[in-house]
C-alpha positions as CSV (number, residue, x, y, z in Angstrom):
1,M,267.1,102.6,-38.9
2,T,268.4,102.7,-42.2
3,Q,268.2,103.9,-45.7
4,H,267.6,102.8,-49.1
5,Q,270.8,103.3,-51.4
6,R,271.4,103.6,-55.2
7,P,274.8,102.6,-56.7
8,G,277.0,105.3,-56.0
9,H,274.3,107.4,-53.1
10,V,275.9,107.3,-49.4
11,D,273.1,108.1,-47.0
12,T,274.2,111.1,-44.5
13,I,271.5,110.5,-42.3
14,L,272.0,107.1,-40.9
15,A,272.3,106.9,-37.1
16,A,274.5,104.8,-35.1
17,G,274.2,101.7,-35.8
18,D,271.4,102.0,-38.5
19,E,270.9,98.6,-40.4
20,P,272.0,98.8,-44.3
21,A,269.1,98.2,-47.0
22,S,269.1,94.5,-47.6
23,N,265.7,93.9,-49.6
24,P,266.5,93.1,-53.3
25,S,262.6,92.1,-54.0
26,S,261.0,93.4,-56.8
27,N,257.8,94.0,-54.8
28,A,255.8,97.2,-55.0
29,Y,257.0,100.4,-53.3
30,F,253.7,101.9,-50.9
31,G,255.0,105.2,-53.0
32,D,253.9,103.8,-56.0
33,I,250.6,103.0,-54.6
34,L,250.0,105.7,-53.3
35,Q,251.3,107.7,-56.3
36,A,248.2,105.6,-58.5
37,R,245.7,106.4,-55.8
38,M,245.8,110.4,-56.2
39,D,247.4,112.9,-58.2
40,R,250.6,114.1,-56.0
41,R,250.6,117.5,-57.5
42,T,247.4,118.4,-56.1
43,L,247.5,116.3,-52.7
44,L,250.3,118.6,-52.1
45,R,248.1,122.1,-52.7
46,G,245.8,121.4,-50.0
47,S,243.7,118.0,-51.0
48,L,244.9,115.9,-48.3
49,A,241.6,116.3,-46.4
50,A,239.6,115.2,-49.2
51,A,241.8,112.4,-50.0
52,V,241.6,111.2,-46.2
53,A,237.7,111.7,-46.3
54,G,237.6,109.9,-49.5
55,A,239.0,107.0,-48.5
56,M,237.8,106.6,-44.8
57,A,234.4,107.1,-46.1
58,T,235.0,103.6,-47.6
59,H,236.5,102.1,-44.6
60,L,235.4,98.5,-43.7
61,P,233.2,98.3,-40.6
62,F,234.5,97.9,-37.3
63,G,233.9,95.0,-34.6
64,S,231.0,95.5,-32.2
65,A,233.0,94.7,-29.3
66,F,234.3,98.4,-29.9
67,A,232.7,101.8,-29.8
68,A,232.4,102.9,-33.1
69,A,234.8,104.6,-35.2
70,G,235.5,107.8,-36.8
71,T,233.8,111.3,-35.9
72,S,231.3,109.9,-33.7
73,A,233.8,109.4,-31.2
74,P,235.0,111.9,-28.7
75,A,238.0,114.1,-29.5
76,P,240.3,114.7,-27.0
77,S,241.5,118.1,-26.0
78,L,244.7,120.2,-26.0
79,G,244.7,122.1,-23.3
80,F,248.3,123.3,-23.3
81,Q,250.0,126.5,-24.6
82,A,252.9,124.9,-27.4
83,V,256.4,125.5,-27.2
84,P,258.4,126.5,-29.4
85,V,261.2,124.7,-31.3
86,S,264.4,125.1,-29.4
87,A,268.0,124.0,-29.9
88,A,269.1,125.0,-26.5
89,D,270.6,122.1,-24.1
90,T,268.1,121.7,-21.6
91,V,264.0,120.5,-21.6
92,V,261.3,123.0,-22.6
93,V,257.6,121.7,-21.2
94,P,254.6,124.5,-21.6
95,E,253.4,126.7,-19.2
96,G,251.8,125.5,-16.2
97,Y,254.0,122.1,-16.4
98,R,256.9,121.1,-14.1
99,V,260.0,118.5,-15.3
100,K,262.6,117.0,-13.7
101,A,265.4,114.5,-14.6
102,I,265.3,110.7,-13.1
103,L,267.2,107.3,-13.3
104,P,270.3,108.5,-15.7
105,M,272.3,105.8,-17.2
106,G,274.6,103.9,-13.6
107,T,272.0,104.6,-11.6
108,P,271.7,101.8,-9.0
109,I,268.8,99.6,-8.7
110,S,269.6,96.1,-7.2
111,G,272.7,94.4,-5.4
112,A,275.3,96.3,-3.2
113,M,273.9,99.5,-5.1
114,P,277.2,100.4,-6.7
115,A,277.4,104.0,-7.3
116,Y,277.7,105.6,-11.3
117,S,281.5,106.4,-12.1
118,L,282.9,106.2,-15.5
119,A,285.1,103.9,-13.3
120,A,282.6,101.8,-12.5
121,S,283.2,98.1,-13.6
122,G,281.1,95.9,-15.7
123,K,279.9,94.1,-13.1
124,D,278.6,97.4,-11.2
125,Q,276.6,97.9,-14.4
126,A,274.8,94.3,-14.1
127,H,273.5,96.4,-11.0
128,Q,272.8,99.4,-12.5
129,V,270.5,101.4,-15.2
130,G,271.7,100.6,-18.8
131,S,272.8,103.2,-21.5
132,H,270.3,104.6,-24.2
133,H,267.0,104.5,-22.5
134,D,264.0,103.8,-25.2
135,G,260.2,102.2,-24.8
136,M,258.9,101.8,-21.2
137,H,256.0,100.9,-19.2
138,F,254.7,101.9,-16.2
139,F,253.5,98.5,-14.1
140,P,251.2,100.4,-11.1
141,L,251.4,98.0,-8.0
142,E,248.2,97.5,-6.8
143,G,247.0,100.2,-8.6
144,S,248.6,103.3,-7.2
145,S,249.7,105.8,-9.4
146,R,252.1,106.7,-7.2
147,D,254.1,103.3,-6.4
148,G,255.1,101.4,-9.5
149,L,257.9,99.2,-11.5
150,L,259.2,101.5,-14.5
151,V,260.7,99.1,-16.9
152,M,262.1,100.4,-20.0
153,N,264.6,99.2,-22.7
154,H,268.1,100.7,-23.2
155,E,268.7,100.4,-27.3
156,Y,272.4,100.8,-27.6
157,I,275.6,102.5,-25.8
158,E,278.0,105.4,-26.8
159,P,281.1,104.2,-25.1
160,R,282.9,107.2,-24.9
161,F,280.7,108.1,-22.3
162,L,280.8,104.7,-20.4
163,H,284.5,104.3,-19.8
164,A,287.0,106.8,-17.8
165,A,289.6,105.0,-20.7
166,A,288.2,107.2,-23.2
167,A,289.1,109.9,-21.9
168,G,291.8,112.2,-24.3
169,L,290.6,109.8,-27.0
170,A,289.6,111.3,-30.5
171,L,286.4,108.9,-30.7
172,D,282.6,109.5,-32.8
173,R,279.8,108.7,-31.1
174,S,280.3,104.9,-32.1
175,G,284.0,104.7,-31.5
176,F,285.3,102.7,-28.6
177,P,289.3,102.0,-26.7
178,Q,291.0,99.5,-28.2
179,N,294.3,97.5,-27.3
180,A,297.4,98.2,-29.7
181,D,296.8,95.0,-31.5
182,G,293.0,95.9,-31.9
183,S,291.7,93.6,-29.4
184,R,289.2,94.9,-26.4
185,D,289.5,95.3,-22.7
186,D,287.4,92.3,-21.0
187,D,285.7,94.4,-18.0
188,Q,284.6,97.1,-21.1
189,V,283.3,94.7,-23.1
190,L,281.4,93.3,-20.3
191,K,280.2,96.6,-18.6
192,E,278.8,97.6,-22.5
193,L,277.1,93.8,-22.6
194,N,275.4,94.8,-19.2
195,A,274.6,98.5,-20.1
196,H,272.2,97.0,-22.7
197,G,269.3,95.2,-22.3
198,V,266.0,96.4,-19.9
199,S,266.1,97.5,-16.6
200,V,263.2,96.6,-14.1
201,V,263.0,99.4,-11.4
202,R,260.2,100.2,-8.5
203,I,260.2,104.0,-8.0
204,R,257.6,105.7,-5.9
205,E,256.6,109.5,-5.7
206,D,256.8,110.6,-2.0
207,D,254.9,112.9,-0.2
208,D,257.6,115.5,-1.1
209,G,255.8,115.4,-4.8
210,Q,259.7,113.5,-5.8
211,W,259.7,110.1,-7.3
212,R,262.6,108.2,-6.4
213,V,264.4,104.7,-6.6
214,V,263.2,101.9,-4.2
215,E,265.8,99.3,-2.9
216,D,263.7,96.1,-3.8
217,A,263.2,92.3,-5.2
218,H,261.8,93.4,-7.9
219,N,264.4,95.3,-9.2
220,R,266.8,93.6,-11.5
221,R,268.4,94.2,-15.0
222,V,268.4,91.5,-17.8
223,T,271.0,92.6,-19.8
224,G,273.1,90.8,-23.0
225,L,274.2,88.5,-21.1
226,T,271.2,87.4,-19.3
227,P,270.1,83.5,-20.1
228,M,266.6,83.6,-22.4
229,R,264.7,80.9,-23.8
230,L,263.5,80.6,-27.2
231,A,259.9,79.7,-27.5
232,G,257.4,79.1,-30.3
233,P,257.7,77.1,-34.0
234,V,261.6,77.9,-34.2
235,A,262.7,76.8,-30.6
236,G,264.5,73.4,-30.9
237,T,265.3,73.7,-34.9
238,E,268.8,73.6,-36.5
239,H,268.3,77.0,-37.0
240,L,268.8,77.7,-33.1
241,V,271.6,75.0,-32.8
242,T,274.8,76.7,-31.0
243,K,277.9,75.5,-29.0
244,Y,275.8,77.2,-25.9
245,S,272.7,75.1,-26.8
246,P,273.0,72.4,-29.0
247,D,269.2,71.8,-28.5
248,G,268.4,75.3,-29.6
249,T,266.2,76.4,-27.1
250,M,268.3,79.0,-24.9
251,T,270.0,81.8,-25.8
252,R,272.3,84.0,-23.8
253,G,270.7,88.4,-23.7
254,T,268.9,91.0,-25.5
255,L,270.2,93.3,-27.9
256,N,269.1,96.8,-29.2
257,N,266.1,97.1,-27.5
258,C,263.9,99.9,-29.3
259,A,260.5,100.0,-28.4
260,H,258.5,97.5,-26.4
261,G,254.8,96.4,-26.1
262,V,252.8,95.1,-23.0
263,T,250.5,91.9,-23.3
264,P,247.5,91.8,-22.1
265,W,248.4,89.6,-19.4
266,N,250.6,92.5,-18.0
267,T,253.6,91.0,-19.3
268,Y,256.4,93.4,-21.1
269,L,258.1,93.0,-25.1
270,A,261.1,94.2,-25.4
271,A,262.3,94.5,-29.2
272,E,265.3,93.5,-30.8
273,E,266.0,96.2,-33.3
274,N,269.5,96.9,-35.1
275,W,271.0,93.6,-34.0
276,A,272.6,92.6,-37.2
277,G,275.7,94.8,-36.9
278,Y,276.7,93.3,-34.0
279,F,278.0,90.3,-35.6
280,A,281.2,89.1,-37.2
281,N,281.6,86.6,-40.1
282,S,284.1,85.6,-42.2
283,D,282.4,82.9,-44.3
284,A,282.9,83.4,-47.8
285,E,279.2,82.8,-48.5
286,I,276.2,83.8,-46.2
287,D,273.0,82.5,-46.3
288,R,269.7,84.5,-46.2
289,R,269.3,83.9,-42.4
290,Q,271.9,86.3,-42.3
291,A,272.4,88.3,-45.5
292,R,268.5,89.3,-45.8
293,Y,269.4,90.8,-42.5
294,G,272.0,93.2,-43.5
295,I,275.4,90.4,-42.4
296,E,277.3,90.1,-44.8
297,T,281.4,88.7,-44.9
298,R,283.2,90.8,-42.4
299,D,286.0,90.4,-39.8
300,S,284.2,92.9,-37.5
301,G,281.2,93.8,-35.2
302,R,279.8,97.0,-34.0
303,Y,281.6,97.3,-30.9
304,Q,284.2,94.3,-32.0
305,W,283.5,92.2,-28.8
306,H,284.0,88.7,-30.5
307,R,288.3,90.3,-29.9
308,A,287.7,90.4,-26.3
309,E,291.4,89.6,-25.2
310,G,290.5,87.0,-22.4
311,G,288.4,84.9,-25.5
312,A,285.7,84.2,-23.3
313,D,282.8,82.4,-24.8
314,E,280.2,84.9,-23.8
315,Y,282.1,87.4,-25.9
316,M,283.7,85.0,-28.9
317,R,280.0,84.1,-29.7
318,F,279.7,87.3,-31.9
319,D,281.9,85.9,-34.3
320,A,279.5,83.8,-36.3
321,S,281.7,82.4,-38.8
322,S,281.5,78.6,-39.2
323,R,284.6,77.1,-37.4
324,G,283.6,73.8,-35.8
325,A,282.7,70.7,-37.8
326,S,279.1,71.1,-37.0
327,A,276.7,74.0,-35.7
328,S,277.0,72.4,-32.2
329,E,280.5,73.4,-32.2
330,D,280.6,77.1,-32.7
331,Y,278.1,80.4,-33.0
332,R,277.1,80.5,-37.0
333,N,273.9,80.2,-35.6
334,E,273.8,83.0,-32.9
335,P,272.8,85.6,-35.0
336,H,269.5,83.6,-35.8
337,T,268.5,83.9,-31.8
338,F,268.4,87.8,-32.2
339,G,265.8,89.5,-34.2
340,W,262.4,88.4,-31.6
341,M,260.5,89.7,-29.2
342,V,261.6,89.0,-25.5
343,E,258.8,88.3,-23.0
344,I,260.0,89.7,-19.4
345,D,257.5,89.2,-16.2
346,P,258.4,92.4,-14.1
347,M,256.2,90.9,-11.2
348,D,258.7,88.1,-10.9
349,P,262.3,88.7,-10.7
350,A,263.3,84.7,-11.0
351,S,261.5,84.3,-14.1
352,T,263.8,83.4,-17.3
353,P,262.9,85.8,-20.3
354,I,261.6,84.3,-23.1
355,K,261.8,85.0,-27.2
356,R,258.3,84.4,-28.8
357,T,259.9,83.3,-32.0
358,H,256.3,83.5,-33.6
359,L,256.1,86.9,-34.0
360,G,258.8,86.6,-36.2
361,R,262.3,87.7,-36.9
362,F,263.3,90.9,-38.1
363,A,264.3,94.2,-36.7
364,H,261.7,94.5,-34.6
365,E,261.2,98.4,-33.4
366,G,258.2,97.1,-30.8
367,V,255.0,95.6,-30.6
368,I,251.5,96.9,-30.1
369,F,248.4,94.7,-28.9
370,A,244.8,95.5,-30.1
371,P,242.5,95.7,-27.4
372,A,241.9,92.1,-26.1
373,V,238.7,90.6,-25.7
374,E,237.2,87.7,-24.1
375,G,236.9,85.1,-26.5
376,Q,238.7,86.4,-29.3
377,P,242.2,86.1,-30.9
378,V,245.2,88.3,-29.5
379,V,245.9,90.3,-31.9
380,A,249.6,92.6,-32.2
381,Y,251.3,94.8,-35.0
382,S,255.0,95.0,-35.3
383,G,256.9,97.4,-38.0
384,D,260.5,96.4,-39.7
385,D,262.5,99.6,-38.8
386,A,264.7,99.6,-42.0
387,R,264.0,100.9,-45.4
388,F,261.6,99.2,-47.6
389,E,260.6,96.9,-45.1
390,Y,257.1,95.8,-44.1
391,I,254.2,95.8,-41.1
392,Y,253.3,92.4,-40.2
393,K,250.3,91.4,-37.5
394,F,249.9,88.3,-35.7
395,V,246.7,86.5,-34.7
396,S,246.2,84.0,-32.1
397,A,245.0,80.8,-32.9
398,R,243.5,80.3,-29.3
399,P,241.1,82.9,-27.9
400,F,242.1,85.4,-25.3
401,Q,240.9,84.0,-21.5
402,A,241.4,86.7,-18.9
403,A,241.7,84.5,-16.2
404,S,244.4,81.9,-17.8
405,A,246.2,83.5,-20.4
406,D,249.8,83.9,-20.4
407,G,252.3,84.0,-23.5
408,S,252.2,80.6,-24.9
409,L,249.2,82.6,-26.4
410,L,252.1,84.1,-28.6
411,D,253.3,80.7,-30.1
412,E,250.4,79.5,-31.8
413,G,248.8,81.6,-34.5
414,T,249.7,83.2,-38.1
415,L,252.2,86.0,-38.8
416,Y,250.5,88.1,-41.5
417,V,252.3,91.0,-43.5
418,A,250.7,93.5,-45.2
419,R,249.5,94.8,-48.8
420,F,248.3,98.2,-49.4
421,H,246.4,98.9,-52.7
422,E,246.1,101.8,-54.8
423,D,242.0,102.4,-54.0
424,G,242.7,102.7,-50.1
425,S,242.1,99.0,-49.5
426,G,244.8,96.6,-48.0
427,E,245.0,92.8,-46.9
428,W,246.9,90.9,-44.7
429,L,249.0,88.3,-46.3
430,A,249.7,84.9,-44.2
431,L,253.1,83.9,-43.7
432,A,252.7,80.0,-42.9
433,P,253.3,77.1,-45.2
434,G,251.7,76.5,-48.3
435,E,249.7,79.6,-48.4
436,N,251.1,82.6,-50.9
437,G,253.6,80.8,-51.9
438,L,255.2,79.8,-49.2
439,T,256.3,75.9,-50.4
440,P,259.2,73.5,-50.1
441,E,259.7,74.2,-53.7
442,N,260.0,78.0,-53.2
443,G,262.6,77.4,-50.4
444,F,260.4,77.6,-47.6
445,K,260.3,73.9,-46.2
446,D,258.4,74.3,-42.8
447,L,256.9,77.3,-40.3
448,A,260.2,77.5,-38.4
449,D,262.4,78.2,-42.4
450,I,259.3,80.5,-42.9
451,L,260.0,82.8,-39.8
452,V,263.8,82.5,-39.3
453,N,263.6,84.1,-42.7
454,T,260.4,86.1,-42.2
455,R,261.9,88.9,-44.3
456,S,262.3,86.6,-47.3
457,A,258.8,84.9,-46.8
458,A,257.0,88.6,-47.2
459,D,259.2,89.3,-50.4
460,H,258.3,86.0,-51.4
461,A,254.3,86.7,-50.6
462,G,254.4,90.3,-52.3
463,A,254.3,92.6,-49.4
464,T,254.5,96.0,-49.5
465,K,257.8,97.9,-49.2
466,M,257.3,100.2,-46.5
467,D,259.4,103.6,-46.0
468,R,260.7,102.2,-42.8
469,P,258.0,101.3,-40.3
470,E,258.7,102.5,-36.7
471,W,256.0,102.6,-33.6
472,G,252.7,101.7,-34.0
473,A,249.9,102.5,-31.6
474,V,245.9,101.6,-31.3
475,D,242.9,104.3,-31.1
476,P,241.7,102.8,-27.7
477,V,237.9,103.9,-28.5
478,T,238.2,103.6,-32.8
479,G,240.2,100.5,-32.8
480,Q,242.5,102.6,-35.3
481,V,245.5,101.4,-36.1
482,Y,248.4,104.5,-36.4
483,F,252.1,103.7,-37.3
484,T,255.1,106.3,-37.8
485,L,257.3,105.9,-41.1
486,T,260.1,108.2,-40.7
487,N,261.6,109.0,-44.1
488,N,263.0,108.2,-47.4
489,T,266.1,110.8,-49.1
490,R,266.8,108.2,-51.7
491,R,263.6,109.1,-53.8
492,E,264.1,111.2,-56.8
493,E,261.8,113.3,-58.8
494,G,259.8,111.2,-61.0
495,D,260.9,108.3,-59.3
496,E,258.5,107.9,-56.1
497,D,259.3,104.8,-54.7
498,A,258.3,105.0,-50.9
499,A,256.0,105.3,-48.5
500,N,254.3,108.9,-49.5
501,P,254.0,110.9,-52.9
502,R,257.3,113.4,-52.2
503,A,260.5,112.9,-53.6
504,N,263.6,113.1,-51.3
505,N,261.1,113.0,-48.4
506,S,263.7,113.8,-45.7
507,F,260.5,114.5,-43.0
508,G,258.4,111.2,-42.9
509,H,254.9,111.0,-41.9
510,I,252.1,108.6,-40.1
511,I,250.1,106.3,-41.8
512,R,246.6,104.9,-40.3
513,W,244.1,102.0,-40.9
514,Q,240.6,100.7,-40.1
515,E,240.1,96.6,-40.1
516,E,237.3,94.7,-41.3
517,G,235.1,93.7,-39.0
518,T,237.5,92.9,-36.1
519,H,241.4,93.6,-35.4
520,A,241.7,89.7,-36.8
521,G,240.3,90.5,-40.2
522,T,242.5,90.0,-43.4
523,R,241.3,93.3,-44.7
524,F,242.0,97.3,-44.0
525,A,241.1,100.7,-45.1
526,W,244.6,103.0,-44.9
527,D,245.1,106.7,-45.4
528,L,247.6,108.9,-44.4
529,F,247.1,111.2,-41.1
530,V,249.8,114.2,-41.8
531,L,252.9,114.7,-43.7
532,A,255.6,115.7,-41.8
533,G,257.9,118.5,-42.6
534,D,258.8,122.3,-42.4
535,S,255.5,125.3,-43.2
536,D,256.6,124.7,-46.7
537,D,256.5,120.8,-47.5
538,S,254.3,119.5,-44.8
539,R,250.2,119.1,-44.9
540,D,247.8,118.0,-41.6
541,L,244.6,116.5,-42.2
542,A,243.2,119.3,-43.4
543,G,245.3,119.2,-46.3
544,E,247.2,122.6,-45.2
545,P,251.0,123.2,-44.0
546,L,251.9,122.7,-40.7
547,E,251.9,125.6,-38.4
548,Q,255.1,126.8,-36.5
549,D,253.7,125.2,-33.4
550,A,253.4,121.9,-35.5
551,I,256.4,121.3,-37.8
552,F,258.4,118.2,-36.5
553,A,260.7,115.7,-38.8
554,S,261.6,112.0,-38.6
555,P,258.4,110.8,-36.5
556,D,259.6,107.9,-34.6
557,G,257.9,107.3,-31.4
558,L,254.0,106.8,-31.0
559,W,251.3,106.6,-28.4
560,I,248.1,107.0,-27.8
561,D,246.6,107.8,-24.2
562,P,243.4,106.8,-22.8
563,D,241.6,110.3,-23.7
564,R,243.1,109.3,-27.3
565,R,245.5,112.1,-27.9
566,V,248.1,110.8,-30.7
567,W,251.7,111.6,-28.6
568,I,254.4,112.0,-31.7
569,Q,258.4,111.6,-30.6
570,T,260.9,112.8,-33.0
571,D,264.4,111.3,-34.0
572,I,266.2,113.8,-36.2
573,S,269.2,111.5,-36.5
574,E,272.5,113.5,-35.1
575,S,274.7,113.6,-37.8
576,V,272.1,116.0,-39.8
577,M,270.2,117.7,-36.6
578,N,270.5,121.5,-36.5
579,T,272.1,121.7,-40.1
580,G,270.6,122.4,-43.3
581,I,267.3,121.7,-44.1
582,F,266.7,120.4,-40.4
583,E,267.6,123.3,-38.8
584,V,264.0,124.9,-38.6
585,F,263.0,122.0,-36.2
586,G,265.7,122.5,-33.4
587,N,266.5,119.8,-31.1
588,N,264.3,116.5,-31.0
589,Q,260.8,117.3,-29.5
590,M,257.5,115.4,-28.8
591,L,254.1,116.9,-29.5
592,A,250.4,115.8,-29.5
593,A,247.8,115.6,-32.0
594,N,243.8,115.4,-32.0
595,P,242.9,112.4,-34.0
596,E,239.7,113.8,-35.4
597,T,240.5,117.5,-36.3
598,G,244.1,116.8,-36.9
599,E,245.6,119.9,-34.7
600,I,249.0,119.2,-33.5
601,K,251.0,120.9,-30.8
602,R,254.6,120.7,-29.8
603,F,254.4,119.8,-26.1
604,L,258.3,119.3,-25.1
605,T,261.5,119.8,-26.7
606,G,265.0,118.0,-25.3
607,P,268.7,118.9,-24.7
608,V,271.2,118.7,-27.5
609,G,271.8,115.9,-29.4
610,Q,269.0,113.7,-28.2
611,E,266.1,111.7,-29.4
612,I,263.1,111.4,-27.7
613,T,261.7,108.4,-27.1
614,G,259.2,106.5,-25.0
615,V,256.3,107.7,-23.3
616,I,253.9,106.1,-20.8
617,T,251.4,108.1,-17.9
618,T,250.4,106.9,-14.6
619,P,247.1,105.2,-14.2
620,D,245.5,108.7,-13.4
621,Q,247.2,110.4,-16.5
622,R,248.7,113.2,-14.0
623,T,252.4,112.2,-14.0
624,M,254.0,111.3,-17.6
625,F,257.3,109.6,-18.0
626,V,259.6,110.4,-21.3
627,N,263.1,109.5,-22.3
628,V,265.6,111.5,-23.2
629,Q,268.4,109.4,-25.5
630,H,271.8,109.8,-26.4
631,P,272.7,113.7,-25.2
632,G,275.2,115.1,-26.4
633,A,275.7,112.5,-29.2
634,T,276.2,115.3,-31.8
635,T,280.4,116.2,-30.4
636,E,282.3,115.5,-33.1
637,A,285.5,113.3,-32.5
638,D,288.0,115.8,-31.7
639,A,285.9,118.0,-29.6
640,F,285.2,114.5,-27.1
641,A,289.2,114.0,-27.4
642,A,289.8,117.9,-25.9
643,G,286.6,117.5,-23.8
644,D,284.7,119.8,-25.4
645,L,281.1,118.5,-25.2
646,V,278.0,119.8,-26.7
647,S,275.7,118.8,-24.1
648,H,276.3,118.2,-20.1
649,W,272.7,117.3,-19.8
650,P,270.9,116.4,-17.3
651,D,273.6,117.0,-14.4
652,G,274.7,120.5,-15.8
653,G,278.0,122.1,-15.6
654,S,281.1,119.8,-17.1
655,A,279.2,116.4,-16.1
656,I,279.2,113.4,-19.0
657,P,275.8,113.5,-21.2
658,R,273.8,110.6,-19.8
659,S,270.3,109.5,-21.0
660,A,267.7,110.1,-18.5
661,T,264.1,109.7,-17.8
662,L,261.7,113.1,-17.5
663,V,258.9,113.0,-14.9
664,I,256.3,115.2,-16.1
665,T,253.5,117.2,-14.1
666,R,251.2,119.8,-14.2
667,E,251.5,122.5,-11.4
668,D,247.8,122.3,-10.6
669,G,247.9,118.5,-10.7
670,G,245.6,117.8,-13.8
671,I,246.1,115.5,-16.5
672,I,248.7,115.6,-18.8
673,G,248.2,117.8,-22.0
674,A,244.4,118.4,-21.1
């Protein structure tokens, strides 16, 4: 998460580790396009419904392989009683529902099953659930809704809640213990790297209705140290040559895994989002492969891993300075091995994760697949979660064949970037050699060069600058694609230059579009689904202000269930949560929306200082899993030193707060949300 900044402005709503703005292009802002399409004053007076209807009335016909789009599709029910906003250190769900927390950070899942403890070692952490739970998916075993593999991302860490040595130190949410000379303790660095990545854990509902960890051969941790293969057009090229992998085909670890994706062949994709801040680079000149992603000349990284006192190679690689005679003698190219989507096969614990480079390199929030159709290309969408970055689509070269499909389908095809037009239409611009000005004369010598410099290629192609594209979702019936766009507080009155018509857009919104023909098409029609905000500065699909049961800010997580309920999760930054204009929203929350009527109802509120993120149900839709990330993050440094924490969730008492997964069921055993 990041924020566009004008000279002299300091962003006040950045979250820990958010990437600085790094898009210098003169491409059009989506807000400018929207402004040209409809009068802003009229829109905010209640004609959003007419604007939506006007645009969607001209939407392009959808492919015959799916059900017809629009109002002919059955609307889902929202049969629960909405919960009020809350600032309490607890989870609130509707009347008639139950909720319980499982899998808190540090839960043992493999090896000797080491118990959770602040004093646990770095090696122990490699066998425990990681920190900062995020996107996840439930892979049923033998079709069961009571037994399966829960696979989840761990976005980043809060070191003060990870190490016993942090006790008594005045550390904020980004702070970490250091030695007097500025070096880091080796085991602390190991623990932090192992708290990143992905957890694969078998869970089962017992006869008493409780979900528990099953000790199983499938259980494993993929961490910031796990060996990984690089595949696709960039693999084996000069861009990825390092001391660890002189042939540019391997790397170690995955970091800052935010949202995710599930392939049509039933594997898991973990997104690498705000990875650039982990690297130091003391070179006087930083080329576009790093500068365009926010890396600048600096001797520090997010957690200073390169300063581990033992000087081990796996830690030193986070210094991307040119220190050797060639790239094979140092880690100047190590940052180029991050920013990809990582494919993990949860059913094969011995498999090596693979970074799929044809999906592009940027701050991936996640990836969402269109429904796979036999004999047609595989299509996947992804957002670049930074201010004024872009929305992308990958279309495979080979058709989907269920009997033989695997990850190699993602290694050949075309990556596109979106351009939105003021008349409600849009087009996909190919990021391929010779197309849209991507030629050697313009600085793009081949496909690998384009993909390792995805952002620069999208700049040159003329993509539309978006307002921090986050999670996406595809309506399983209509095929409409939804994306959350979180906020932009740097747009001033008269200078609307972000992804909606409001100046000082603190609250964000959701956009949706319909592809022409099939998802593989190159044209689409777009419109807005909702303008988030309080009751004075929001609009629903009918053009009316959101009611108290529906107000929300900073939409982030997004999922559409099989019955078409649109689940919306919020991520108000901990730096502003429950203060000023954000006080009215309380703690972060999850809501459900009807895609036909636009009705929105608040389903859940979380504890203090957290983000609600990640949602999936079992196949029968009678158990829902939701993640709670970084509870207690709003604890100030001095308060932490004094042991005065704002949250003790989920354990209560005086416990250290821990990210954990919610298990939500209905008391009558019915379908969640219905």
